[in-house]
N, C-alpha and C positions, 0 to 999 in steps of 0.2 A: 526389391526382390528380383531375382533373375526370371525373366519371362518363361513360364512353363516349368521351371525347375523347382519352385517352392523353397528356394534357398536365398539367403541375402546376397545382394550384389556387392560390388567393390566399395560402395560408400558405407557399408556396415562397419561400425566401430566398436560395438559392444563386446565382441569376442573375436579372436583370430579367425578370419574367414577360412584359412587353410585348415583349421581344426574345429570347424563348426559343430561336429558331432560331440566333441568333448564339452563344449560350451552348453549344448542342449542337455547333455547328461547331467551336468552340474546344476542347471536350472531346475530340472525335473527332480533331482535328488534333494535340493535345498529344503530345509524345514520352514516353509513360508508361514506356517501357523505361529512360529515364534516371533514373527514381525507384528508389531501392533498395527491394527487397522486404523488409518487416519480418519475413517468415516464412522468410527464407533459411536460418536456422539449422536448420530442419526438413529442408530439402533437402540442405544441405551436410553436416551432421553426423548426419543420420538421427535427430534427437532431437525428441520432443514436449515440450510445456510440462511435462507431468507427469514425464517422464524427467529433464528439467533440474532440476525441483524435488527429485526423489529424489536427484539427484547433489549438490545443495546440502546436503541433510540428511545424506547419507552421508559427505561430505567438505567441510565448511563452509570449510575453509582454501583450497579451490580455487575460491572464488566468483568471482574475477576471470576465470578461464577461461570460466565460464558467461556472465559479463557480456560478454566479447568475442564470444561467439557470437550474443548476442541484440541488445544495444545499444538497440533502439527502446524508449523509456521505457514506453509502454503495455504492451508485452509483458513487459518486465522486472518491472513491477509485478505482473503476473499470475503470473509464475514465483515471485517473492518471496512473494506471498500463498500460493501453493500449497505452498511449502516450509514456511512458518509454520503452515499448517493441519496439516501432518504433525507438525511439531515440538511443537506445542501441543495435539495430539490434538483439534483442531477446537473449541476453547473459548476464549472471551475470557480473557486473563490477569488481568483486573481483576474481572470479575463472573461469569464462567463461562457466559455465553450461548453456545449452541451451534448456533443457526440459521446454516447456512453463508452464506446470502445477506446476513446482517447483519455478517459478519466481514471485517476488512480487515487488510492488512499495514502496520503502522506502523513507520516508521524511528525509531530512537532518535536517532542523529545524522541530521538531515534530509538528504534527497537532494542538495540544492544544496550542502551542506557536505561531502559524501562524496567520497572518492577512488574510482576505479573498482572497486577490490577490496572496498570497503565497501558498495557499493550493493545487492548481492545477498546479502551475508553474513547468514545467519539470526541470527547473534549480535548483529547491529545491528538487530534487529527484535523487535516484540511483536505477537502476534495479539490484536487488540482489536475489540470491537464498534464500529460506526460512531460511536456516541455517545462512548464512551471514547476512541476515536481522536481525535475533534475536541477533547475536553477535554485530552488529552495534548498535542496539537499547540499548544493555546492555553496550555499550562503551568498549567492549573487543577489538573491531577493530574500528579504527577511520580513518579519511581522512585529509590530510594536504591540504593547499590551492593550492599546485602544484600537487594534486591528488595522493599523495603517501599514501599507506596503512600503518598504524601503529598498532602494537599489543601492548596492554597495559602492557604486561609483557615480553618485549623483553629480559630482563636480567635473565629470569627464576627464579625469586624470589618466585614464587608460588610452586616450586617443579617440579617433573617430569611430563611430558605430555605423553599421549598415542600417538601412531603413528597417529591416526586419528586427535587428537587435534593438533598435530604438523603440519600436512598437512593443516588443515583448518584455522590455525591462525598464528603460528610463522613463517611458511615458506612464508607467505604473507608479513611479516614485511619488509618494505623498497621497496616493489614492487610498480610500478605505476598501479593504477586502469585503467581499460579500459573505456574511456569516449567517448561520441559521437564524430564523426568526425567533425560535424558542431560545430564551436566554440560558436555560439549563443545558443546551447542546453546543453553545458557543465555546471556542477555545478558552481553556482556563489560563488565567494570568500566570499561575505558578508554572505551567508548562512552557509558556512563552519566555518567561524570565530564565528558566533553566536552559532552554535552547539557546538563548542569546548569550548566556554566560559561557557556553561551550565553544563559541566561535573563536 
């Protein structure tokens, strides 16, 4: 905002700054009621994101019911992450990092390839730090059906690794991922097999 002017400054990109009044007119005229409220689940079902996450952890086989309540992808991702934070006791399955702001919900079978009942299923997820999430998505680190972490270049064919690269990838090769204590919340073999076939 421009100081004292009540108008956006030069960094404003949502509408042509030279014609801000037209942009404001369009925003005010738009039928916002026609847009679905992504938080309807909270009003209709009386559920918070935390309550939905608890429901996923308590009864993972009912994940499709939770998905039908939420649907908006940004919110489903938050509910999925919250469920995984509970299931994995707030630590990265690969390295044990436990700073909540660095932890993310990683899908084993990617979102785009999931059926609705699989998108929020905690058994189709891993709680990973952001670095390991990216490496997992890029298939630099994978998981076997007995939860062993594999590094794609265990034989060092790509050349030398930095000390950080070594620590974050190669040293994990052959180690068992930390999975939930509850067997019914652990990654499903079928999801891991599907994921590994996609590589």
